[in-house]
LUMLUMNU-967716 format. One line per field, with one value per residue (C-alpha): x, y, z; residue number from 1; residue in three letters. Coordinates in pm, 1 decimal, always signed. Layout:
x = (X; ...) .
y = (Y; ...) .
z = (Z; ...) .
nr = (NUM; ...) .
rest = (ALA; ...) .
END
This chain:
x = (+7586.6; +7733.3; +8124.4; +8344.7; +8716.3; +8827.7; +9199.2; +9352.8; +9695.7; +9995.6; +10230.6; +10529.3; +10665.4; +10926.6; +10733.5; +10377.0; +10278.6; +10417.4; +10125.5; +9839.3; +9904.1; +9885.2; +9604.9; +9430.5; +9507.2; +9348.8; +9047.0; +9024.6; +9039.7; +8746.2; +8506.9; +8579.9; +8538.0; +8168.8; +8241.0; +8056.5; +8174.4; +8535.7; +8603.1; +8975.5; +9155.6; +9249.0; +9543.1; +9543.6; +9855.8; +9694.2; +9585.5; +9698.4; +9948.6; +10253.0; +10443.4; +10592.1; +10316.8; +9985.8; +9707.4; +9579.8; +9326.4; +9090.2; +8867.5; +9101.7; +9208.4; +8824.6; +8763.3; +9031.1; +8923.2; +8595.0; +8663.8; +8852.4; +8581.1; +8225.2; +8000.1; +8171.7; +8057.4; +8399.6; +8405.9; +8667.2; +8719.2; +8756.0; +8756.0; +8820.6; +8604.4; +8741.4; +9026.3; +8803.3; +8555.1; +8233.5; +8116.2; +8430.1; +8351.8; +8001.3; +8141.9; +8419.1; +8128.5; +7865.7; +8146.7; +8282.6; +7889.6; +7845.2; +8200.2; +8190.0; +7803.7; +7686.1; +7898.5; +7987.8; +7998.8; +8102.2; +8279.5; +8285.1; +8473.1; +8654.4; +8968.4; +9276.7; +9535.4; +9679.2; +9934.3; +10193.7; +9938.3; +10050.9; +9790.9; +9907.9; +9837.1; +9524.0; +9154.9; +8948.3; +8715.3; +8652.9; +8688.2; +8375.3; +8161.9; +8321.5; +8210.2; +7896.4; +7810.7; +8022.0; +7811.0; +7449.7; +7614.0; +7701.2; +7385.5; +7192.3; +7451.5; +7344.9; +6943.5; +6889.6; +6668.3; +6817.7; +7091.3; +7106.1; +7263.1; +7484.2; +7539.8; +7708.2; +7960.2; +8252.2; +8170.6; +7967.5; +7825.7; +7546.1; +7393.0; +7582.0; +7571.7; +7760.7; +7740.7; +7655.0; +7432.3; +7502.6; +7369.1; +7214.6; +7109.0; +7469.4; +7495.1; +7725.0; +7897.1; +8020.0; +8378.7; +8263.6; +8480.6; +8393.4; +8195.2; +7813.8; +7801.4; +7897.1; +7699.4; +7355.6; +7473.3; +7517.0; +7166.7; +7006.6; +7164.2; +7073.3; +7439.1; +7638.1; +7812.1; +8184.0; +8365.8; +8743.6; +8939.0; +9040.4; +8768.7; +8715.5; +8385.1; +8223.4; +8308.1; +8155.3; +7823.7; +7818.0; +7816.9; +7593.2; +7348.6; +7408.2; +7363.2; +7038.8; +6875.1; +6940.5; +6644.6; +6680.2; +6569.1; +6574.6; +6595.6; +6622.8; +6600.4; +6906.8; +6912.4; +7197.0; +7203.0; +7350.8; +7648.3; +7961.4; +8281.3; +8612.5; +8835.7; +9169.3; +9046.7; +9310.5; +9230.2; +9525.3; +9560.5; +9603.2; +9648.9; +10009.5; +10038.1; +9852.0; +10069.6; +10376.9; +10262.1; +10151.5; +10524.6; +10642.9; +10332.1; +10347.0; +10042.9; +10274.5; +10090.4; +9728.2; +9950.4; +10167.7; +9876.4; +9696.8; +9411.5; +9446.5; +9603.1; +9223.1; +9350.6; +9667.7; +9719.8; +9689.7; +10005.0; +10135.1; +10240.6; +10231.7; +10522.9; +10286.2; +10071.7; +10198.8; +10062.4; +10051.4; +9902.4; +9615.7; +9582.8; +9632.5; +9365.6; +9114.3; +9115.1; +9203.8; +8998.9; +9302.7; +9359.8; +9161.4; +8805.4; +8666.1; +8803.6; +8757.0; +8388.6; +8340.8; +8510.2; +8292.8; +8001.4; +8092.8; +8169.3; +7843.6; +7666.1; +7860.6; +7787.3; +7430.2; +7445.2; +7563.3; +7540.8; +7834.9; +8187.8; +8517.7; +8793.8; +9127.8; +9332.9; +9567.2; +9897.9; +10188.5; +10090.5; +10201.6; +10344.0; +10073.8; +10033.8; +9932.3; +9718.7; +9526.8; +9453.9; +9372.6; +9108.8; +8977.1; +8944.7; +8762.7; +8449.8; +8507.4; +8518.7; +8396.9; +8140.3; +7919.9; +7835.6; +7781.6; +7556.1; +7297.7; +7344.2; +7061.4; +7076.8; +6747.7; +6506.7; +6554.9; +6224.1; +5962.0; +6069.5; +6428.5) .
y = (+10385.4; +10258.4; +10231.4; +10002.4; +9828.4; +9492.8; +9521.3; +9266.0; +9181.1; +9225.3; +9399.0; +9220.5; +9248.9; +9046.6; +9001.3; +8983.2; +9184.0; +9537.1; +9422.7; +9345.8; +9656.8; +9861.5; +9654.6; +9745.7; +10154.4; +10158.7; +9990.2; +10177.9; +10515.7; +10360.0; +10284.0; +10675.0; +10793.3; +10650.2; +10343.3; +10065.4; +9692.1; +9571.4; +9272.1; +9102.9; +8891.1; +8558.2; +8389.0; +8055.0; +7809.8; +7528.6; +7749.7; +8058.1; +8280.8; +8210.6; +8521.6; +8597.1; +8850.7; +8630.1; +8639.2; +8287.7; +8333.5; +8641.5; +8568.9; +8662.9; +9026.6; +9122.6; +9005.5; +9244.0; +9494.2; +9473.2; +9580.7; +9907.0; +10044.1; +10115.9; +10059.5; +9892.0; +9527.4; +9305.1; +8925.6; +8714.1; +8777.6; +8427.1; +8158.9; +7861.7; +7610.5; +7294.8; +7323.7; +7366.5; +7114.4; +7287.1; +7223.0; +7415.7; +7728.9; +7695.4; +7750.9; +7943.1; +8231.1; +8194.9; +8306.2; +8587.6; +8665.6; +8721.3; +8884.0; +9141.6; +9189.9; +9114.6; +9283.3; +9007.3; +8902.9; +8542.1; +8487.5; +8185.7; +8004.5; +7783.3; +7931.3; +7995.6; +7770.8; +7903.0; +8144.7; +8235.7; +8027.3; +7702.2; +7419.8; +7202.7; +6863.1; +6680.0; +6744.3; +6424.1; +6558.4; +6854.6; +7179.5; +7293.3; +7001.9; +7031.5; +7395.2; +7364.8; +7045.2; +7243.3; +7550.4; +7333.3; +7190.1; +7517.5; +7681.3; +7362.0; +7441.7; +7766.3; +7656.2; +7348.2; +7336.1; +6982.1; +6784.4; +6649.4; +6354.9; +6457.8; +6173.8; +6363.7; +6318.4; +6473.5; +6478.8; +6235.5; +6258.5; +6152.7; +6404.0; +6715.2; +7019.4; +7366.7; +7572.6; +7836.4; +7903.8; +8272.5; +8529.4; +8734.1; +8621.6; +8586.9; +8747.3; +8592.8; +8707.4; +8452.5; +8528.0; +8570.3; +8474.5; +8501.0; +8113.5; +8194.8; +7829.9; +8073.7; +8354.4; +8149.9; +7978.4; +8316.1; +8419.1; +8078.3; +8085.2; +8464.4; +8547.6; +8862.1; +8864.5; +8956.4; +9071.7; +9180.1; +9396.0; +9226.6; +9172.5; +9457.5; +9642.9; +9439.7; +9108.4; +9242.2; +9372.7; +9011.4; +8875.5; +9074.6; +8999.8; +8636.6; +8701.3; +8895.6; +8611.9; +8331.3; +8231.2; +8238.7; +7904.8; +8091.6; +8434.7; +8773.6; +8708.1; +8893.7; +9213.7; +9496.9; +9640.5; +9360.6; +9338.1; +9475.6; +9553.6; +9626.4; +9875.4; +10027.1; +10427.4; +10655.7; +11068.2; +11337.2; +11648.3; +11566.9; +11254.2; +11354.0; +11323.5; +11020.6; +10859.6; +11003.7; +10853.3; +10558.2; +10459.9; +10128.2; +9965.1; +9603.3; +9401.3; +9157.2; +8838.3; +8916.4; +8990.7; +8694.4; +8483.5; +8606.8; +8711.4; +9047.7; +8939.8; +9087.7; +9466.3; +9342.0; +9599.3; +9518.4; +9380.2; +9432.1; +9183.1; +9136.2; +9402.3; +9697.6; +9616.5; +9919.7; +10098.0; +10440.6; +10219.7; +10145.4; +10512.8; +10648.4; +10409.3; +10508.4; +10085.9; +10271.9; +10542.2; +10796.3; +11174.5; +11520.0; +11453.7; +11586.9; +11294.2; +10993.0; +11104.8; +11137.0; +10790.9; +10620.3; +10731.8; +10614.8; +10281.9; +10247.0; +10321.7; +10060.2; +9775.2; +9872.7; +9977.7; +9817.0; +9863.5; +9857.6; +9963.0; +9839.0; +10023.5; +9818.1; +9813.3; +9609.7; +9720.6; +9929.7; +10154.7; +10542.7; +10626.2; +10549.4; +10897.3; +10929.6; +10677.5; +10807.2; +11154.3; +10991.6; +10783.1; +11072.8; +11328.5; +11046.1; +10999.2; +11368.8; +11480.5; +11202.5; +10979.5; +11215.6; +11320.8; +10907.9; +10843.8; +10922.2; +10635.1; +10369.2; +10097.8; +10006.6; +9739.6; +9401.9; +9365.1; +9055.1; +8884.3; +8835.3) .
z = (+9936.2; +10250.1; +10277.8; +10485.7; +10487.7; +10271.2; +10501.6; +10243.2; +10499.4; +10271.8; +10456.5; +10385.8; +10763.8; +10914.1; +11241.9; +11219.2; +11558.3; +11370.1; +11067.5; +11307.2; +11526.9; +11145.4; +11052.0; +11379.0; +11377.4; +11042.4; +11162.1; +11466.1; +11226.1; +11047.9; +11273.5; +11409.0; +11073.9; +11046.9; +10795.2; +10869.6; +10842.7; +10769.8; +10663.6; +10768.6; +10505.0; +10700.1; +10467.2; +10634.1; +10767.6; +10599.1; +10271.7; +10135.9; +10076.6; +10325.1; +10465.3; +10840.7; +10920.4; +10765.3; +10943.0; +10976.8; +11252.1; +11186.5; +11489.8; +11737.8; +11555.6; +11524.7; +11913.7; +12053.7; +11754.9; +11893.3; +12235.7; +12077.8; +11905.9; +11929.1; +11590.7; +11339.5; +11266.3; +11118.5; +10990.3; +10822.9; +10396.9; +10444.7; +10631.8; +10412.5; +10535.0; +10378.1; +10590.1; +10925.9; +11110.2; +11054.9; +11440.7; +11516.2; +11253.4; +11466.7; +11760.5; +11668.9; +11546.7; +11821.5; +12052.0; +11885.3; +11830.4; +12189.2; +12269.1; +12013.4; +12117.3; +11763.0; +11580.6; +11433.1; +11018.0; +10948.4; +10647.5; +10417.6; +10152.8; +9966.4; +9952.3; +9777.4; +9692.3; +9353.7; +9233.7; +9532.1; +9795.5; +9856.6; +9955.8; +10254.4; +10266.7; +10076.1; +10145.3; +10129.6; +9815.8; +9613.4; +9806.0; +9648.6; +9755.0; +10111.5; +10141.8; +10050.5; +10359.7; +10587.5; +10506.3; +10557.2; +10880.0; +11039.4; +10965.8; +11153.4; +11442.7; +11472.3; +11462.3; +11595.9; +11890.8; +11984.8; +11946.2; +11557.2; +11360.9; +11043.3; +10822.1; +10549.0; +10281.5; +10436.4; +10816.1; +10997.9; +11383.7; +11630.4; +11838.2; +11727.5; +11907.4; +11997.0; +12267.8; +12308.6; +12085.5; +11845.0; +12069.4; +11726.2; +11413.6; +11181.3; +10904.5; +10630.7; +10379.8; +10078.1; +9852.3; +9536.0; +9237.1; +8872.1; +8900.0; +8900.6; +9108.5; +9389.8; +9301.8; +9308.9; +9619.6; +9785.3; +9627.7; +9749.3; +10099.6; +10125.0; +10220.7; +10146.4; +9816.0; +9865.2; +9560.3; +9567.5; +9406.8; +9124.0; +8874.1; +8605.2; +8581.1; +8303.9; +8516.4; +8841.8; +8634.9; +8503.9; +8857.8; +8996.9; +8729.3; +8776.9; +9204.0; +9109.1; +8889.9; +9145.1; +9367.7; +9741.9; +9931.3; +10273.5; +10426.1; +10217.1; +9845.0; +9637.3; +9595.4; +9503.1; +9832.8; +9986.4; +9751.4; +9888.0; +9592.4; +9724.9; +9518.0; +9572.9; +9657.5; +9779.5; +9812.1; +9759.6; +9639.2; +9263.9; +9074.7; +9048.1; +9423.6; +9424.7; +9207.7; +9380.9; +9718.7; +9631.2; +9373.2; +9363.2; +9598.6; +9612.9; +9473.2; +9291.5; +9445.3; +9232.8; +8929.7; +8944.7; +9051.4; +8724.4; +8898.9; +8733.0; +8317.6; +8207.5; +8275.2; +8033.1; +7782.0; +7433.3; +7320.5; +7636.4; +7968.0; +8314.6; +8362.4; +8206.0; +8563.4; +8786.1; +9053.2; +8746.6; +8494.1; +8753.0; +8834.0; +8486.4; +8327.5; +8662.7; +8747.5; +9104.3; +9204.9; +9321.9; +9304.6; +9406.9; +9575.8; +9256.3; +9026.1; +9313.2; +9362.9; +8972.5; +8901.5; +9160.1; +9033.8; +8696.2; +8833.7; +9021.3; +8750.9; +8556.9; +8744.5; +8824.3; +9135.4; +9492.4; +9862.4; +10015.3; +9872.0; +10075.1; +10049.0; +10034.2; +10353.1; +10501.7; +10286.3; +10331.0; +9998.9; +10105.8; +10477.1; +10800.0; +10785.9; +10410.8; +10458.2; +10722.9; +10569.4; +10252.9; +10463.9; +10636.4; +10313.8; +10181.0; +10460.4; +10454.4; +10126.4; +9916.6; +10080.3; +10128.3; +9785.2; +9775.8; +10049.7; +9751.2; +9533.5; +9635.9; +9385.4; +9224.2; +9396.2; +9172.6; +8952.0; +9103.0; +8747.6; +8850.6) .
nr = (1; 2; 3; 4; 5; 6; 7; 8; 9; 10; 11; 12; 13; 14; 15; 16; 17; 18; 19; 20; 21; 22; 23; 24; 25; 26; 27; 28; 29; 30; 31; 32; 33; 34; 35; 36; 37; 38; 39; 40; 41; 42; 43; 44; 45; 46; 47; 48; 49; 50; 51; 52; 53; 54; 55; 56; 57; 58; 59; 60; 61; 62; 63; 64; 65; 66; 67; 68; 69; 70; 71; 72; 73; 74; 75; 76; 77; 78; 79; 80; 81; 82; 83; 84; 85; 86; 87; 88; 89; 90; 91; 92; 93; 94; 95; 96; 97; 98; 99; 100; 101; 102; 103; 104; 105; 106; 107; 108; 109; 110; 111; 112; 113; 114; 115; 116; 117; 118; 119; 120; 121; 122; 123; 124; 125; 126; 127; 128; 129; 130; 131; 132; 133; 134; 135; 136; 137; 138; 139; 140; 141; 142; 143; 144; 145; 146; 147; 148; 149; 150; 151; 152; 153; 154; 155; 156; 157; 158; 159; 160; 161; 162; 163; 164; 165; 166; 167; 168; 169; 170; 171; 172; 173; 174; 175; 176; 177; 178; 179; 180; 181; 182; 183; 184; 185; 186; 187; 188; 189; 190; 191; 192; 193; 194; 195; 196; 197; 198; 199; 200; 201; 202; 203; 204; 205; 206; 207; 208; 209; 210; 211; 212; 213; 214; 215; 216; 217; 218; 219; 220; 221; 222; 223; 224; 225; 226; 227; 228; 229; 230; 231; 232; 233; 234; 235; 236; 237; 238; 239; 240; 241; 242; 243; 244; 245; 246; 247; 248; 249; 250; 251; 252; 253; 254; 255; 256; 257; 258; 259; 260; 261; 262; 263; 264; 265; 266; 267; 268; 269; 270; 271; 272; 273; 274; 275; 276; 277; 278; 279; 280; 281; 282; 283; 284; 285; 286; 287; 288; 289; 290; 291; 292; 293; 294; 295; 296; 297; 298; 299; 300; 301; 302; 303; 304; 305; 306; 307; 308; 309; 310; 311; 312; 313; 314; 315; 316; 317; 318; 319; 320; 321; 322; 323; 324; 325; 326; 327; 328; 329; 330; 331; 332; 333; 334; 335; 336; 337; 338; 339; 340; 341; 342; 343; 344; 345; 346; 347; 348; 349; 350) .
rest = (MET; ARG; PHE; GLY; LEU; PHE; THR; ASN; GLY; ASN; ARG; LEU; ASN; GLN; VAL; ALA; LYS; LEU; SER; TYR; ASP; ALA; ASP; LEU; GLN; GLU; ILE; ILE; LEU; ALA; ASP; LYS; LEU; GLY; MET; GLU; GLU; ALA; TRP; ILE; SER; GLU; HIS; GLY; THR; LEU; VAL; GLY; PHE; GLN; ALA; PRO; ASP; GLN; LEU; PRO; SER; ALA; ASP; LEU; PHE; ILE; CYS; LYS; ALA; ALA; ALA; LEU; THR; LYS; GLN; ILE; ARG; MET; GLY; PRO; GLY; ILE; ARG; ALA; LEU; PRO; TYR; TYR; HIS; PRO; LEU; GLN; VAL; ALA; THR; ASP; VAL; ALA; VAL; CYS; ASP; HIS; LEU; THR; ASN; GLY; ARG; TYR; LEU; ALA; GLY; PHE; GLY; VAL; GLY; LEU; GLY; GLY; GLY; ARG; GLY; VAL; GLN; ARG; GLY; LYS; LEU; PRO; GLY; PRO; ALA; ARG; ALA; MET; PHE; HIS; GLU; ALA; VAL; ASP; MET; ILE; LEU; THR; ALA; TRP; SER; ALA; LYS; GLU; PRO; PHE; ASP; TRP; PRO; GLY; GLN; PHE; TRP; GLN; GLY; GLU; GLN; CYS; ASP; ILE; ILE; PRO; LYS; PRO; LEU; THR; GLU; ILE; GLU; VAL; GLY; ILE; ALA; CYS; SER; ARG; THR; GLU; GLY; THR; LEU; GLU; PHE; CYS; ALA; GLU; LYS; SER; PHE; TYR; PRO; LEU; ILE; SER; TRP; ASN; PRO; SER; THR; GLN; GLN; ILE; LYS; GLY; MET; ILE; GLU; SER; TYR; LEU; HIS; ALA; GLY; ASN; LYS; ARG; GLY; LYS; PRO; PRO; ALA; ARG; ASP; ARG; VAL; ARG; VAL; SER; ARG; VAL; VAL; TYR; VAL; ALA; ASP; SER; VAL; LYS; GLN; ALA; ARG; ALA; GLN; LEU; HIS; GLY; ALA; ASP; PHE; ALA; GLY; ALA; VAL; ILE; GLY; GLY; ARG; MET; ASP; HIS; PHE; ILE; PRO; GLU; GLY; GLY; SER; ARG; ALA; ASP; LEU; THR; MET; GLU; TYR; PHE; ILE; ASP; ASN; GLU; ILE; PHE; PHE; CYS; GLY; GLU; PRO; ASP; ARG; VAL; THR; ARG; GLN; ILE; ARG; ASP; PHE; TYR; GLU; ALA; VAL; GLY; GLY; PHE; GLY; VAL; LEU; LEU; LEU; VAL; ALA; GLY; LYS; ASP; TRP; ALA; THR; PRO; ARG; GLN; ARG; ALA; ARG; ALA; MET; ARG; ARG; PHE; MET; THR; GLU; VAL; ALA; PRO; LYS; LEU; THR; SER; LEU; VAL; PRO; ALA; PRO; VAL; PRO; ALA; ALA; ALA) .
END
């Protein structure tokens, strides 16, 4: 098992700089501790959450972070492709690949307009169909040796080309919801599945199985070690201390948007979905190192294994010093006990 961050920005500051600086410090710490990846939420102006401190352009943040770190790889989690011209996205990725010296990861998705999000304007077609066409045009732009024509349904052009071409072979992560179509598309294109922290253990198990049993048409075949799974992890002296430090943590957006309704207890309501409820029911992995290690191992075995655990960050849960201490304790007291977890290869029949 390898480790990284899903910096799911939601700090609720009135000044964006405050949130950006806090996110940056977490990325720098993750890099020093040896985490391999960071996926930075992009809550765009056109689609997604509307907050004063949202980050509508993760690429700019990533290029600054790359200059202040040494080895961690970073990507947007995710750029909502239907809202941007594919050639501009392809160009932005290529430039970031050069500026980060090959440490850039492309993160693509359809975009989130539900829940608290507000969709600005009307798309010229179905978002999922636009997403598929955008991906194909981006891949073509990266690999084409000569200018190409694109008579697409949503985008058209003659003698299309981008400058510069990518420095390295771009690796792409796709935001995978519980829809099998996205997971199958991810496998087909040889992309990394990026699974958020909202689905339940059983849902994630099913999502990974759907991905593994889909065929690929380019690059590497689907495999468990390519799957990235996000989870809330917080290492403290005890469960009691974790509950006290995380008390009042805000994740109302996910609750109000209905993305966590499957955790509502029988006969209960969304009001039951508190931080204490998630800790006590071991949905969030919080407490002393041995407890967190056991929880992650149990989760890993229950879903059948995966490659990268992404710790949820980018939130003002606890204090900055407490969050930093929790991250350090995870990487020094928990992570070494998990690195031996290697997912089994996918049988050829799959």
